[in-house]
Every structure is written in C-alpha cells, then in structure tokens.
C-alpha positions as CSV (number, residue, x, y, z in Angstrom):
1,M,94.5,127.7,99.0
2,K,97.6,127.5,101.3
3,L,100.9,126.9,99.7
4,G,102.9,124.0,101.3
5,L,106.2,122.5,100.9
6,D,107.1,118.7,101.1
7,L,110.6,118.7,102.7
8,F,111.7,115.9,100.5
9,S,112.3,118.8,98.2
10,L,115.1,119.8,100.5
11,R,116.5,116.1,101.1
12,S,120.0,116.8,100.0
13,Q,120.6,119.7,102.6
14,N,121.2,117.7,105.7
15,W,119.3,120.2,107.8
16,T,117.6,119.5,111.2
17,A,113.8,119.8,111.4
18,F,114.2,123.2,113.0
19,E,116.4,124.3,110.1
20,L,113.8,123.0,107.6
21,L,111.0,124.8,109.3
22,D,113.1,128.0,109.5
23,Y,113.7,127.9,105.7
24,S,110.0,127.1,104.9
25,A,109.0,130.0,106.9
26,Q,111.4,132.2,105.2
27,L,110.0,131.1,101.8
28,G,106.6,132.2,102.9
29,V,104.8,128.8,102.8
30,E,102.2,127.9,105.2
31,T,102.3,124.1,105.4
32,A,105.6,122.0,106.1
33,H,105.1,118.5,105.1
34,F,107.5,115.9,106.8
35,S,107.0,113.1,104.4
36,E,109.5,110.9,106.1
37,P,110.5,110.4,109.7
38,R,114.2,111.1,108.8
39,F,113.4,114.7,108.2
40,L,112.0,115.0,111.7
41,G,115.2,113.6,113.2
42,S,113.6,111.8,116.1
43,L,110.2,110.4,117.0
44,E,110.9,110.9,120.8
45,E,107.9,112.9,122.2
46,S,110.0,115.6,123.9
47,H,111.5,116.2,120.3
48,L,108.2,116.2,118.6
49,D,106.9,118.7,121.2
50,R,109.8,121.1,120.4
51,V,109.2,120.7,116.6
52,K,105.5,121.6,117.2
53,A,106.3,124.5,119.2
54,H,108.8,125.8,116.7
55,A,106.4,125.4,113.9
56,D,103.6,127.3,116.1
57,R,106.1,130.0,116.7
58,L,106.6,130.3,112.9
59,G,102.9,130.0,112.1
60,L,103.4,126.9,110.1
61,D,100.9,124.0,109.9
62,L,102.4,120.5,109.9
63,E,101.9,117.3,108.0
64,V,103.7,113.9,108.6
65,G,104.2,110.7,106.8
66,F,106.3,107.9,106.2
67,T,106.9,105.2,103.3
68,S,105.3,101.9,102.2
69,I,102.5,100.2,104.1
70,C,102.5,97.2,101.8
71,E,104.2,94.3,103.1
72,T,105.1,92.7,99.8
73,S,106.2,96.0,98.3
74,H,110.2,96.1,97.6
75,R,109.9,99.4,99.2
76,F,108.6,98.3,102.6
77,E,111.1,98.5,105.6
78,P,110.3,95.4,107.7
79,E,113.1,96.3,110.1
80,H,110.7,99.0,111.7
81,G,107.9,96.5,112.3
82,T,104.7,95.3,110.6
83,P,102.9,97.7,108.3
84,A,100.1,98.1,110.8
85,A,102.5,98.9,113.7
86,Q,104.4,101.4,111.7
87,L,101.3,103.1,110.7
88,R,100.1,103.2,114.4
89,R,103.3,104.6,115.3
90,M,102.9,107.5,112.8
91,L,99.3,108.1,113.8
92,Q,100.6,108.9,117.3
93,V,103.3,111.2,115.8
94,A,100.6,113.0,113.7
95,R,98.6,113.4,116.9
96,R,101.6,114.9,118.7
97,L,102.4,117.3,115.9
98,G,98.8,118.3,115.0
99,S,99.0,116.7,111.6
100,P,95.5,115.8,110.2
101,I,97.1,113.2,108.1
102,V,99.6,110.5,107.8
103,R,101.0,110.1,104.5
104,C,102.1,106.8,103.1
105,F,102.3,104.6,99.8
106,L,102.1,101.1,98.4
107,G,105.5,101.2,96.5
108,T,106.9,102.1,93.0
109,S,106.7,101.0,89.4
110,E,109.0,98.1,90.5
111,D,106.1,96.5,92.1
112,R,104.5,96.2,88.8
113,E,107.4,94.0,87.5
114,G,107.9,91.5,90.1
115,P,106.4,88.1,90.6
116,I,103.6,89.2,92.9
117,P,100.7,90.9,91.0
118,L,100.0,94.4,91.4
119,E,96.4,93.4,92.6
120,Q,97.9,91.5,95.5
121,H,100.1,94.5,96.5
122,I,96.8,96.6,96.6
123,E,95.1,94.0,98.7
124,N,97.9,94.1,101.3
125,T,97.9,97.8,101.4
126,I,94.2,97.8,102.1
127,K,94.6,95.2,104.7
128,T,97.2,97.5,106.5
129,C,94.7,100.4,106.4
130,K,91.7,98.2,107.8
131,A,94.0,97.0,110.7
132,V,94.2,100.6,112.0
133,R,90.8,101.9,111.2
134,S,89.6,102.2,114.8
135,E,92.8,104.0,115.9
136,A,92.6,106.5,113.1
137,L,88.9,107.1,113.8
138,D,89.4,107.5,117.5
139,L,92.2,110.0,116.9
140,G,90.3,111.9,114.3
141,L,93.0,111.3,111.7
142,K,93.2,110.2,108.1
143,I,95.6,108.0,106.1
144,A,96.8,109.8,102.9
145,V,97.9,107.1,100.4
146,E,100.0,108.6,97.7
147,N,100.1,107.7,94.0
148,H,103.8,107.0,94.3
149,A,106.5,106.6,91.8
150,G,104.7,104.8,89.1
151,D,102.8,102.3,91.4
152,L,99.0,103.1,90.9
153,Q,97.0,105.0,88.4
154,S,94.4,107.4,89.9
155,R,91.5,105.1,89.3
156,Q,93.4,102.2,91.2
157,L,94.2,104.4,94.2
158,R,90.6,105.7,94.2
159,M,89.2,102.1,94.3
160,L,91.7,101.3,97.1
161,I,90.5,104.2,99.2
162,E,86.8,103.3,98.5
163,E,87.3,99.7,99.6
164,A,89.4,100.6,102.6
165,G,86.9,103.2,103.8
166,P,86.9,106.9,102.7
167,E,85.9,108.0,106.3
168,Y,89.6,107.4,107.4
169,V,91.6,106.9,104.2
170,G,92.3,109.4,101.4
171,A,94.7,110.5,98.9
172,L,97.9,112.4,98.5
173,Y,97.7,113.6,94.9
174,D,101.1,113.6,93.3
175,A,101.0,115.6,90.0
176,G,104.6,114.2,88.9
177,N,104.0,110.6,89.9
178,A,100.7,110.4,87.7
179,A,102.9,111.0,84.4
180,W,105.0,108.1,85.6
181,T,101.9,105.9,85.2
182,L,101.1,106.9,81.7
183,E,98.5,109.3,83.0
184,D,97.6,112.7,82.3
185,P,98.1,114.7,85.6
186,L,95.1,116.6,85.2
187,R,92.8,113.8,84.6
188,A,94.4,112.1,87.6
189,L,93.5,114.9,89.8
190,E,89.9,114.9,88.6
191,T,89.6,111.3,89.4
192,L,90.9,111.4,92.8
193,A,89.6,114.8,93.8
194,P,86.7,113.5,96.1
195,H,89.4,111.7,98.3
196,V,92.3,114.3,98.1
197,L,93.8,115.3,101.5
198,T,97.0,117.0,100.5
199,S,99.2,117.0,97.4
200,G,102.7,116.8,96.0
201,M,103.0,119.3,93.2
202,R,105.6,119.5,90.4
203,D,105.6,120.2,86.9
204,S,106.5,117.7,84.1
205,A,107.5,117.7,80.4
206,I,106.1,114.9,78.3
207,W,107.1,114.2,74.6
208,E,107.5,111.5,72.1
209,V,110.7,109.7,71.6
210,P,111.5,106.7,69.2
211,G,109.7,103.6,70.6
212,G,107.8,105.4,73.1
213,G,107.5,108.6,75.3
214,A,109.6,110.5,77.8
215,V,108.8,112.0,81.1
216,Q,111.0,114.5,82.8
217,W,110.1,116.5,86.0
218,V,111.0,120.1,85.3
219,P,110.9,123.6,87.0
220,M,107.5,124.9,87.8
221,G,106.0,126.4,84.6
222,S,108.4,124.8,82.3
223,G,106.4,121.6,81.5
224,N,103.5,120.9,79.2
225,V,100.9,119.4,81.6
226,E,99.2,122.6,82.2
227,I,100.4,123.0,85.8
228,D,98.5,126.3,85.9
229,K,95.3,124.4,85.1
230,V,96.0,121.7,87.6
231,A,96.3,124.4,90.4
232,E,93.0,126.0,89.3
233,R,91.2,122.6,89.3
234,Y,92.9,121.7,92.5
235,A,91.5,125.0,94.1
236,E,88.0,124.2,92.7
237,L,87.9,120.5,93.6
238,C,89.9,120.3,96.7
239,P,89.1,123.4,98.6
240,G,91.0,123.8,101.9
241,K,93.7,121.4,101.0
242,A,97.3,122.4,100.9
243,F,99.0,123.0,97.5
244,S,102.2,121.4,98.6
245,L,105.3,121.5,96.4
246,E,107.5,118.4,96.0
247,I,110.2,119.7,93.9
248,I,112.1,117.0,92.1
249,T,113.8,118.2,88.9
250,T,115.5,115.4,87.0
251,R,118.4,115.9,84.8
252,T,117.3,113.2,82.5
253,A,114.0,111.8,81.3
254,R,112.4,108.5,82.1
255,I,111.6,106.6,78.9
256,F,108.6,104.5,78.5
257,G,108.9,102.2,75.5
258,Y,105.3,101.6,74.9
259,W,105.5,100.9,71.2
260,D,107.2,97.6,72.1
261,E,104.6,95.1,73.0
262,T,106.5,93.5,75.6
263,F,106.4,96.8,77.7
264,W,102.7,96.2,78.3
265,R,103.4,93.1,80.3
266,H,103.5,95.4,83.3
267,Y,100.9,97.9,82.3
268,R,98.0,95.8,81.1
269,D,95.9,97.5,83.8
270,V,96.1,100.9,81.9
271,P,92.9,101.7,80.1
272,A,93.1,102.6,76.4
273,W,91.3,105.9,77.1
274,A,93.8,106.9,79.8
275,F,96.8,106.1,77.7
276,A,95.1,108.1,74.9
277,Q,95.2,111.3,77.2
278,F,98.7,110.8,78.0
279,L,99.6,110.2,74.3
280,R,98.0,113.5,73.5
281,R,100.3,115.1,76.2
282,A,103.4,113.4,74.6
283,R,102.5,114.6,71.1
284,S,102.2,118.1,72.3
285,G,105.4,118.2,74.0
286,S,109.1,118.7,72.9
287,P,112.3,117.5,74.7
288,Y,113.3,119.6,77.7
289,E,116.7,120.9,77.2
290,D,117.1,123.6,79.7
291,V,119.1,121.5,82.3
292,P,121.7,123.6,84.3
293,P,125.1,122.4,83.1
294,G,127.0,122.4,86.4
295,P,130.4,123.3,87.0
296,Q,132.8,123.5,84.1
297,G,135.0,120.6,83.7
298,A,133.7,118.8,86.9
299,S,132.7,115.2,86.6
300,P,129.3,114.0,88.0
301,D,131.2,112.2,90.9
302,S,133.3,115.2,91.8
303,P,132.8,117.2,95.1
304,A,132.2,120.2,93.1
305,F,129.4,118.8,91.0
306,K,127.8,117.2,94.0
307,Q,127.8,120.6,95.8
308,F,126.3,122.2,92.6
309,L,123.3,119.7,93.1
310,V,122.8,120.5,96.5
311,D,122.7,124.2,95.7
312,Q,120.6,123.6,92.7
313,E,118.0,121.8,94.9
314,R,117.4,125.2,96.8
315,R,117.3,127.2,93.7
316,D,114.7,124.8,92.3
317,V,112.7,125.2,95.4
318,E,112.9,129.0,95.5
319,Q,112.0,129.2,91.9
320,A,108.9,127.1,92.5
321,V,107.8,129.0,95.4
322,E,108.2,132.4,93.4
323,Y,106.2,130.8,90.6
324,C,103.4,130.0,92.8
325,R,103.5,133.3,94.5
326,T,103.6,135.5,91.2
327,T,101.6,133.3,88.8
328,L,99.2,131.4,91.1
329,G,98.9,133.9,93.9
330,L,99.8,131.6,96.7
331,G,102.0,131.8,99.7
332,R,102.9,134.7,102.1
333,G,104.8,137.6,100.6
C-alpha cells in the first residue's frame, strides 16, 4: 500500500507545485495528490508537462482534482464554467499529468440546510458525471467523488456512484469527513470499499458533550476511531489504492447537538443503525486537550500566531508521515 499526501495538507505554505513535490519526496511519500488546481499553479499544458517531468524525476505518482460538480451546491464555482465543462477540463489535466482519477465532490454540510433538498443535489451531481461519461471512458480515467465536509454519508455516496456508473465513477474515501456526517469512519470505509479509488486519511477524536457529541480532527494516533484498524482494513479492502494523508488538525471541536430534536431536520436521512455506531464511538471517547498553545501572549490575529499555525501545519504533516512509517509500515525511508 503506497503512502500518499493530499497537498491540501500544506495549504498555508504558499509553495509552488515544484516545492510541494520536493517536500513530498523529502517526506518519503509515493503519491502527491493535487486536490485543487490552485496547488498546481497553472493549467497551461507546458506548465503541466514541467510538473509531470519533475514528479517523474522524484519518483512520485500524481493525482489531481478540483471542487464541486453540483450546480446547486453553495460550493460550486460557476465563474469557471458549467459543472460538466469544469470536469471535462480536469479530465484533460489528469491525462496530461498521468493521474488515473479526477477528485471532486458534491458540497458540504451546508447543502443539507438550504432550501434545496439534499436528494436534488445528489441528482445534479449524478447528472454532471453522466454528461462526461464518454470522455472519461475514452481517456481511461475515473471520477473520484469524495464524501466531503459533512455532505454525504457513505451509503449515499455509494448509491450515487452506482447510479452514475461504477465503470467510470468511484469514491475518494475521507476518514475525517465520515465523522462529520455522524458516521463511524471504519463502517464508512467498509460501505464504500468496492468503489474506492483513493483516500484522504486523518484521525478524529469523538466524544460526548452536553446536548450531543463533538468531533475534532487530531494528530495521527491521537483519536479514538481506530485509525490503525482503518489502515488495516483499507489495505485489505482497497488493494493497490494510495493511503493518502489529508492532514487537518482543528484547534476546536465541531459540535453536533443531536439531543435537540430540531437538529434532525437536516439529518433525517441518517439511519438509526449508523447513528448508533457513531454514538458508541462518542461514548468511548474523551475531550481532546493536547492542542499546541501557540506563542505566549500572542493573540490569534497576530502575525506571530499566524506564523505559528503555518509552521504547525508542517509539523502535523511530518508527525503523520512518521506515524505511518513507524506504526503502519508505509512510505519510503
């Protein structure tokens, strides 16, 4: 199982594509995942060719992606064209870079709360996929739809993939995002496994709070979602797919007030059995309290604190890679 790195993990570094690749190679990962075009710097063919050549020299596989392909999602960016046009463009970028997939997503948990039903967003996402079916098949590429930021539970994403067509649509399994849909990350993996094309891995702490539960993304090995078992099952169920780290360590927890009945207006699609699995995780957890304090006396808005967060981002990535190397046996030494 190859160790990969989603370059969103280094989103605050303001590095060029070449610097991101150099750093990835120094860490000893084997796949660099450009989850958004901004990390590439340009989509000009000559630039993409230079990025590909640099990755080849470093011995890195490449994966690419972009954001929402749902025209009704609040995360969709219409200034870049229709969803299908954007997806077609990124399929060509993937072909140029040798990426077997294009990562994308529906939206976020906010799309559960607006006036448009989640089911309509799902239908619109399927429509976009179907619009580029022939191009994807002709290029021999697949669309990797991510369970993203609390938008879809794994069973919903699996149904989306199977309706669109698993011969050219699959999943990017994100372990941290699963917890943001009141879902146990291990169960989410087992549901999506037949369609998983790549991944976004990070650890989570889940615990109970008055009125509901809390989810915090934490350093690898610090959570209670059995990230080691997730890795073991990923190797068993998704052989040959990259175990790619998307490291986002949050300084505060996200609270889900599920003991208030009004909370469920936006989560009526969550099955009781799935919530029960999440609840067991929460009841086994305790608050995560090991958040680095930052520079003494510095306010959160100060340049010193902002620089601390930039530096902490690299420390978190390096800790995660080291954890994967020493505990999970992944990556190059």
